[in-house]
Every structure is written in structure tokens, then in C-alpha cells.
C-alpha positions in Angstrom: 65.8 39.7 98.3 65.7 41.6 101.6 69.4 40.9 102.1 70.1 42.0 98.5 68.4 45.3 99.2 70.1 45.8 102.6 73.5 45.2 101.2 72.8 47.4 98.1 74.2 44.6 96.0 74.6 44.7 92.2 73.1 41.3 91.6 71.0 38.7 93.4 72.4 35.2 93.4 69.4 32.9 92.8 68.7 29.8 90.7 65.0 29.4 91.5 62.9 30.2 88.4 60.1 31.8 90.3 62.4 33.8 92.4 64.1 35.2 89.3 60.7 36.2 87.9 59.9 38.1 91.1 63.3 39.7 91.1 62.9 40.8 87.5 59.4 42.3 88.3 61.1 44.3 91.1 63.9 45.4 88.8 66.6 43.3 90.5 69.4 41.9 88.3 70.1 38.3 88.9 72.9 35.7 88.3 72.7 32.0 88.8 75.2 29.5 90.0 76.4 28.7 86.5 76.9 32.4 85.8 79.0 32.7 88.9 81.1 29.8 87.6 81.6 31.5 84.2 82.7 34.7 85.9 85.1 32.7 88.2 86.7 31.1 85.2 86.9 34.4 83.3 88.7 35.9 86.2 91.1 33.0 86.5 89.7 31.8 89.9 89.0 28.4 88.6 90.6 26.6 85.6 87.6 24.4 84.5 83.9 24.4 84.9 83.2 20.8 83.6 84.1 19.1 86.9 81.9 21.4 88.9 79.0 20.7 86.6 79.5 17.0 87.3 79.4 17.7 91.0 76.2 19.8 90.7 74.5 17.0 88.8 75.7 14.5 91.4 73.9 16.6 94.0 70.6 15.8 92.3 70.3 19.2 90.7 69.0 18.9 87.2 70.8 20.6 84.4 69.6 20.1 80.9 72.1 18.9 78.2 71.4 22.1 76.3 72.3 24.2 79.3 75.5 22.2 80.0 76.5 22.5 76.3 75.9 26.2 76.3 77.8 26.8 79.6 80.8 24.7 78.4 80.9 26.5 75.1 80.8 29.9 76.8 83.7 28.7 79.0 85.6 27.5 76.0 85.6 23.9 77.2 
């Protein structure tokens, strides 16, 4: 969060639940990895999110089925 403040950034990229809570308490707007993927698709930087979700899961990062379904729906996939 120190770097976020030093850079005067608009959002803090963080996936950690506790870190997000601390950021919220400090009035810091956050975005997670999946949010970044959604923005990238919206801006045409990537064509699909689904393959990236598979890679994330293969990296032993847990994503609930509900979260995957929601993200894919938001992405129109």
C-alpha cells in the first residue's frame, strides 16, 4: 500500500482478502486480478478470459465455481 500511495495510483491491485479490508478501511479503491482481466477484455487487449482462468486454477489458486461463472458472464463468455 505504500507504493500505491507513493505513485498516487487510482486503484490498488490486490487479491488478498485481508489486504482488501485494510485498503477499504484506509479509503483505498482496489481491483483484483480478475477485475484486471475484465478490463483488458473490455479494452480489446485480450480476446478471451476463460483460458486465463484455467491457467490461474492450474497455478493452485482457488477460484469458486460461482466466481468463475460470474466473471465469464460479465465477459460475455
